C-alpha positions in Angstrom: 0.0 0.0 0.0 1.3 3.5 -0.8 2.2 5.9 2.0 -0.9 8.0 1.2 -4.0 5.8 1.0 -6.5 6.4 -1.7 -9.3 6.8 0.9 -9.7 6.3 4.6 -12.8 4.3 5.7 -14.1 7.4 7.5 -13.8 9.6 4.5 -15.6 7.1 2.3 -18.4 6.7 4.9 -18.8 10.4 5.1 -18.9 10.9 1.3 -21.5 8.2 0.8 -23.5 8.9 4.0 -22.9 5.2 4.8 -23.6 3.2 7.9 -20.8 1.0 9.2 -20.6 -2.6 10.3 -17.6 -4.7 11.5 -14.1 -3.6 12.1 -13.1 -1.3 9.2 -9.5 -0.7 8.1 -8.1 2.8 8.5 -6.9 2.9 4.8 -8.3 1.8 1.5 -5.8 1.3 -1.4 -8.3 1.1 -4.3 -11.8 0.7 -5.5 -13.1 -2.5 -7.2 -16.4 -3.7 -8.6 -15.1 -7.1 -9.7 -14.2 -9.7 -7.0 -12.1 -11.6 -9.6 -9.6 -8.8 -10.1 -9.7 -7.2 -6.7 -6.4 -6.5 -5.0 -6.0 -6.9 -1.2 -6.8 -3.7 0.7 -9.3 -2.4 -1.9 -13.0 -1.6 -1.2 -15.5 -3.8 -3.1 -18.7 -2.2 -4.4 -21.5 -4.7 -4.7 -23.1 -3.1 -7.7 -26.4 -4.6 -9.0 -25.9 -5.0 -12.7 -28.1 -6.2 -15.6 -26.8 -9.7 -15.4 -25.2 -10.1 -12.0 -25.8 -8.8 -8.5 -22.5 -7.9 -6.9 -23.9 -8.9 -3.5 -23.5 -12.5 -4.6 -19.7 -12.0 -4.6 -19.2 -10.1 -1.4 -17.9 -13.1 0.5 -15.5 -13.9 -2.3 -14.2 -10.3 -2.3 -13.6 -10.3 1.5 -11.9 -13.7 1.2 -9.7 -12.3 -1.5 -8.5 -9.6 0.9 -11.0 -6.7 0.3 -10.6 -4.1 3.1 -14.3 -3.6 3.1 -17.4 -4.1 1.0 -20.1 -1.5 0.2 -23.5 -3.1 0.3 -27.2 -2.3 0.2 -29.0 -1.8 3.5 -31.6 -4.3 2.3 -29.0 -7.0 1.9 -26.6 -6.2 4.7 -28.1 -9.0 7.0 -26.9 -11.7 4.6 -23.3 -11.2 5.7 -21.4 -12.1 8.9 -21.9 -9.7 11.8 -18.2 -9.0 11.9 -17.8 -8.4 8.1 -16.3 -5.0 7.4 -19.1 -3.2 5.6 -20.2 0.3 4.5 -24.0 0.1 4.3 -25.9 2.4 1.8 -29.3 2.6 0.3 -28.0 2.1 -3.3 -24.5 1.0 -4.1 -24.2 2.6 -7.6 -25.6 5.9 -6.2 -23.0 5.6 -3.4 -20.2 5.2 -6.0 -21.5 8.3 -7.7 -21.3 10.2 -4.4 -17.8 8.9 -3.8 -16.8 10.0 -7.4 -18.2 13.5 -6.7 -16.3 13.7 -3.4 -13.1 12.6 -5.2 -13.5 15.4 -7.8 -14.2 17.9 -5.0 -10.9 17.2 -3.3 -8.9 17.1 -6.5 -6.8 20.2 -7.2 -5.1 19.1 -10.5 -6.0 19.7 -14.1 -8.9 17.5 -15.5 -9.3 16.6 -19.2 -12.4 14.9 -20.6 -12.5 13.1 -23.9 -15.5 12.1 -26.1 -16.1 11.6 -29.8 -17.5 9.0 -32.2 -14.0 7.5 -32.9 -10.7 7.6 -31.1 -11.8 8.3 -27.5 -9.8 5.5 -25.8 -6.7 5.9 -27.9 -6.7 9.7 -27.3 -7.2 9.2 -23.6 -4.4 6.7 -23.5 -2.1 9.0 -25.4 -2.9 11.8 -22.9 -2.1 9.5 -20.1 1.2 8.6 -21.8 2.4 12.1 -22.4 1.2 13.6 -19.1 2.5 10.8 -16.9 6.1 11.7 -17.8 5.5 15.2 -16.3 3.6 14.5 -13.1 1.4 11.9 -11.4 -1.5 11.2 -13.8 -4.7 9.3 -13.3 -6.9 8.1 -16.2 -10.0 6.0 -16.8 -9.1 2.3 -17.1 -9.9 0.5 -20.4 -13.1 2.1 -21.8 -14.8 2.8 -18.4 -16.8 5.7 -19.9 -20.5 5.0 -18.9 -22.8 5.5 -15.9 -20.7 3.3 -13.7 -17.3 3.6 -15.4 -17.1 7.4 -14.9 -17.8 7.5 -11.2 -15.6 4.5 -10.7 -12.8 6.2 -12.5 -13.4 9.4 -10.4 -13.4 7.4 -7.2 -10.1 5.9 -8.0 -8.4 9.3 -8.6 -5.6 10.0 -6.1 -6.1 13.4 -4.4 -2.5 14.4 -5.0 -2.3 13.7 -8.8 -1.3 16.6 -11.1 -3.5 15.5 -14.0 -6.6 13.4 -14.5 -8.0 12.2 -17.8 -11.5 10.8 -18.2 -13.2 9.2 -21.2 -17.0 9.8 -21.6 -19.1 7.8 -23.9 -22.7 7.5 -25.0 -25.1 5.9 -27.5 -28.2 7.9 -26.6 -28.8 11.6 -26.1 -28.7 12.7 -22.5 -26.0 10.3 -21.3 -23.0 12.6 -21.4 -24.4 15.6 -19.5 -24.7 13.9 -16.0 -21.3 12.3 -16.4 -19.4 15.4 -17.4 -21.1 17.3 -14.5 -19.4 14.8 -12.2 -16.0 15.1 -14.0 -16.0 19.0 -14.3 -13.1 19.1 -16.8 -10.9 22.1 -17.4 -10.4 20.9 -21.0 -13.0 19.0 -23.1 -12.0 17.2 -26.3 -14.4 16.0 -29.0 -12.2 13.9 -31.4 -14.8 13.8 -34.2 -18.5 13.3 -34.9 -19.3 10.4 -37.3 -22.4 8.3 -38.3 -22.1 6.0 -35.3 -25.1 4.7 -33.2 -27.4 5.8 -36.0 -30.0 3.3 -34.7 -30.6 5.8 -31.8 -30.3 9.1 -33.6 -32.1 11.0 -36.4 -28.8 12.0 -38.1 -25.3 13.2 -37.6 -26.4 16.6 -36.3 -28.3 14.8 -33.5 -25.1 12.9 -32.7 -23.2 16.2 -32.6 -25.7 17.6 -30.2 -25.3 14.6 -27.9 -21.5 14.9 -28.0 -21.8 18.6 -27.3 -23.3 17.8 -23.9 -19.7 17.6 -22.7 -19.6 21.4 -22.7 -22.2 21.5 -19.9 -19.7 20.4 -17.3 -16.6 22.4 -18.3 -15.2 24.5 -15.5 -15.4 28.3 -15.7 -12.4 29.5 -17.8 -12.0 26.1 -19.4 -11.4 25.2 -23.0 -12.9 23.0 -25.7 -10.6 21.2 -28.3 -12.6 20.5 -31.5 -11.8 18.9 -34.9 -12.1 21.8 -37.4 -11.9 19.3 -40.4 -15.1 17.6 -39.2 -18.5 18.6 -40.7 -19.9 19.4 -37.3 -17.3 21.9 -36.2 -19.4 25.0 -36.6 -22.3 23.3 -34.8 -20.1 22.2 -31.9 -18.4 25.6 -31.6 -21.8 27.3 -31.3 -22.8 24.9 -28.6 -19.6 25.4 -26.7 -20.0 29.2 -26.7 -23.6 28.9 -25.6 -22.3 27.0 -22.6 -19.9 29.9 -21.8 -16.7 28.4 -23.2 -14.7 31.3 -24.7 -11.5 29.3 -25.4 -12.1 27.0 -28.4 -9.0 25.4 -29.9 -9.5 23.8 -33.3 -7.2 21.0 -34.6 -6.8 19.6 -38.1 -5.3 20.4 -41.5 -7.3 23.6 -42.1 -5.1 26.7 -42.1 -7.4 28.3 -39.5 -6.5 25.7 -36.9 -4.7 26.6 -33.7 -3.3 23.1 -33.7 -2.5 22.6 -37.4 -1.1 19.6 -39.2 1.5 21.1 -41.5 2.8 17.8 -42.9 2.7 14.1 -42.1 4.7 11.2 -43.4 2.8 7.9 -42.9 4.7 4.7 -42.4 3.7 1.1 -41.7 4.1 1.3 -37.9 4.5 5.0 -37.2 4.1 8.5 -38.5 6.4 11.6 -38.7 4.4 14.7 -37.9 5.2 18.4 -38.5 2.6 20.6 -36.8 1.9 24.0 -35.2 0.5 23.7 -31.7 -0.8 26.9 -30.1 1.8 29.1 -31.9 4.7 26.7 -31.5 6.1 24.5 -34.4 6.9 21.0 -33.4 8.1 17.9 -35.3 7.7 14.6 -33.7 7.5 10.8 -34.3 4.2 9.2 -33.4 4.5 5.6 -32.4 1.1 4.6 -34.0 0.3 4.5 -37.7 -2.5 6.2 -39.6 -3.5 9.8 -40.5 -6.3 9.6 -38.0 -3.8 9.0 -35.2 -1.7 11.9 -36.4 -4.8 14.1 -36.3 -5.8 13.1 -32.8 -2.2 13.7 -31.6 -2.8 17.4 -32.4 -5.7 17.3 -29.9 -3.5 15.4 -27.4 -0.8 18.0 -27.5 -3.2 20.9 -27.4 -5.0 19.6 -24.4 -1.7 18.7 -22.6 -0.5 22.3 -23.3 -3.7 23.8 -22.1 -3.4 21.8 -18.9 0.0 23.2 -18.2 2.3 20.4 -19.5 5.5 21.1 -21.4 4.8 20.9 -25.1 8.3 19.9 -26.2 8.4 17.0 -23.7 4.9 15.9 -24.6 5.6 15.8 -28.3 8.9 13.9 -27.7 7.1 11.2 -25.6 4.7 10.4 -28.5 7.4 8.3 -30.2 6.9 5.7 -27.5 3.2 5.5 -27.8 1.6 2.1 -28.3 -2.0 1.2 -29.1 -4.5 0.0 -26.5 -5.5 -3.6 -26.5 -7.8 -4.4 -29.5 -7.1 -1.1 -31.2 -4.2 -1.9 -33.5 -1.9 -4.0 -31.4 0.5 -5.9 -33.7 1.9 -9.4 -33.2 4.2 -11.6 -35.3 2.8 -15.1 -35.7 5.1 -18.0 -36.7 3.5 -20.0 -39.5 5.0 -22.7 -41.7 7.7 -21.1 -43.9 7.9 -17.8 -42.1 5.9 -15.1 -40.3 2.5 -13.4 -40.4 1.7 -10.0 -39.0 -1.6 -9.8 -37.0 -3.2 -6.4 -36.4 -5.8 -6.7 -33.7 -8.5 -4.1 -34.2 -11.2 -6.3 -32.7 -12.3 -4.1 -29.8 -15.0 -2.2 -31.8 -16.0 -0.9 -35.2 -18.0 1.7 -37.1 -17.7 3.1 -40.6 -15.1 5.7 -39.7 -12.8 3.4 -37.7 -13.2 0.7 -40.3 -11.9 3.1 -43.0 -9.0 4.2 -40.8 -8.0 0.6 -40.0 -8.2 -0.4 -43.7 -6.0 2.6 -44.5 -3.4 1.4 -42.0 -3.6 -2.1 -43.4 -3.1 -0.7 -46.9 0.3 0.7 -45.8 1.4 -2.4 -44.0 4.6 -4.1 -45.3 4.0 -7.6 -46.5 6.6 -10.3 -47.1 7.4 -12.1 -50.4 4.2 -13.5 -51.7 2.4 -12.0 -48.8 -1.1 -10.4 -48.9 -3.0 -7.7 -47.1 -6.0 -9.5 -45.6 -9.0 -7.9 -43.8 -11.1 -10.1 -41.5 -14.3 -8.1 -40.8 -17.3 -8.5 -38.6 -20.6 -6.7 -38.3 -20.7 -3.0 -37.4 -23.7 -2.6 -35.0 -26.2 0.1 -34.1 -26.2 1.7 -37.6 -29.9 1.7 -38.1 -31.6 1.8 -41.5 -28.4 2.8 -43.2 -26.6 -0.3 -42.0 -26.7 -2.3 -45.3 -25.4 0.6 -47.3 -22.6 1.5 -44.9 -21.4 -2.1 -44.8 -21.4 -2.4 -48.6 -19.7 1.0 -48.8 -16.6 -0.4 -47.2 -15.8 -1.8 -50.6 -14.6 1.6 -51.7 -11.9 1.6 -49.0 -11.0 -2.1 -49.8 -10.3 -1.0 -53.4 -8.6 2.3 -52.5 -6.3 0.7 -50.0 -5.4 -2.3 -52.2 -6.6 -4.9 -49.8 -5.9 -8.3 -51.4 -8.3 -10.6 -49.6 -11.4 -10.1 -47.4 -13.1 -12.5 -45.0 -16.5 -11.5 -43.7 -18.7 -12.7 -40.8 -22.2 -11.8 -39.7 -25.4 -11.0 -41.5 -24.7 -7.3 -41.9 -21.2 -7.9 -43.3 -22.9 -10.1 -46.0 -23.7 -6.7 -47.7 -20.0 -6.1 -48.1 -19.3 -9.7 -49.1 -21.9 -9.5 -51.9 -20.3 -6.3 -53.3 -16.7 -7.7 -53.4 -15.2 -8.7 -56.6 -14.6 -12.5 -56.8 -10.9 -12.2 -56.6 -11.0 -10.5 -53.2 -13.4 -13.0 -51.6 -11.5 -15.0 -49.0 -14.5 -16.5 -47.1 -17.8 -15.8 -45.4 -19.6 -17.2 -42.4 -22.7 -16.2 -40.4 -20.6 -15.8 -37.2 -17.0 -15.2 -36.1 -16.8 -18.8 -34.8 -17.9 -20.1 -38.2 -15.2 -18.1 -39.9 -12.2 -19.2 -37.7 -11.3 -22.3 -39.6 -11.4 -20.5 -43.0 -9.0 -17.8 -41.8 -6.7 -20.3 -40.1 -6.5 -22.4 -43.3 -5.8 -19.3 -45.5 -2.9 -17.6 -43.8 0.6 -18.0 -45.2 4.0 -16.6 -44.6 4.3 -12.9 -45.5 0.7 -12.1 -44.9 -0.6 -9.1 -42.9 -4.0 -9.8 -41.3 -6.2 -7.1 -39.8 -9.2 -8.3 -37.7 -12.0 -5.8 -36.9 -15.6 -5.7 -35.9 -18.0 -4.4 -33.3 -17.8 -6.1 -29.9 -21.1 -7.9 -30.5 -19.6 -9.5 -33.7 -17.1 -11.3 -31.5 -14.2 -11.1 -33.9 -11.9 -11.2 -30.9 -12.5 -15.0 -31.1 -10.7 -15.1 -34.4 -7.7 -13.2 -33.0 -7.7 -15.7 -30.1 -7.8 -18.7 -32.6 -4.9 -17.3 -34.5 -2.9 -16.8 -31.3 -3.7 -20.4 -30.2 -2.7 -21.9 -33.4 0.5 -20.0 -34.1 3.2 -18.9 -31.7 3.4 -15.2 -31.3 5.6 -12.3 -30.2 5.3 -8.5 -30.2 5.8 -6.9 -33.6 9.0 -4.9 -34.2 8.2 -1.2 -33.9 10.4 1.0 -35.9 9.1 4.0 -33.9 10.8 2.8 -30.8 14.3 2.8 -32.4 
């Protein structure tokens, strides 16, 4: 446990207006909602979810070394009389209260990130560049919803210099209550794209939902917006209406305060020349793709606005690596040589698909090697879904993808539009496609696997990893 605990039991009880039971420890080292990953000394919150009730795992959490458990008053009598408990009316509401208390005691700079594409990679890039300049806290994984945001807040050390929070949504009205907890000094919207169209009337409605992030920005705070995006003017108006005077735009447009002057795209990295808030910088970005280069402008802008040193921040971007499922590369050993696997299986929408296919198109293949896309359904696209799936064929052609494997009923629309020579294989599900992909790979190939979470394309990545020995891919950006 660190010298300074994350929380004391007394402070937690006070923040949540909780009753107490059993002998409580003085210090709590962390906050957990999962008894399987809980570390000794952490507080376990027995959240009642859509599938599981956390109260069923309280005993397991305490046995694993939890310092205490936070439970509902209505279920407190299920546990031993000497069990260390904080007792509340509603566990999730108590976590929200603890998150608010954490934000109230925090004196550092807070950055919030949302957008249709690139939220997590931008958040991780901010964590990377800021951590080298002071203690930095950030949302774990993609903890960006009604429980992920308060959990991330509750985990924030009081003495950190920076904190970065990801905020997501797929319906209107979801961001506003979350950002009012976070109260950022800087709010980033990476881009607005036709994502979650099943729940929105159009892209303007998506922009309005993303613009809810402005409602929680602290007085004197700033918004960082993509000027190259079609919704920039709409977002700018909404920001000003919320009292935000400092709007920093990023992109290739000459009016941008964070402007991309030039970029050289390579297979595993990019070389970027940019102007950030009046300062010219040249840096190597350890992740490939023009979309990553664009988002790095937002990262450097936000870091600078938060008081970080711009030169050090840009220098550290050379060591940036992608989050899990968002472009991580492996080398797989196959008969006769090696195959490069690009794991993009975490999620997918039309914009991120196009970006991933562009990266695949620049990948270096070996002798006789091919660029192979393994694609699963993109979900929540509404009535335009069939057209958007079929439309991926334009990127397939433009990026010179050699072979395409498709799984899922929606991706059938792409499969039907492909030329015969590019058809690798089709199945109704990811599980059904595994054997076809495994049989097709050969030395020199580069495979990119991508689909929405619900399409379960991660199972294809796992099948490739099981069949072929793997190692981390060589990264020229790290040299």
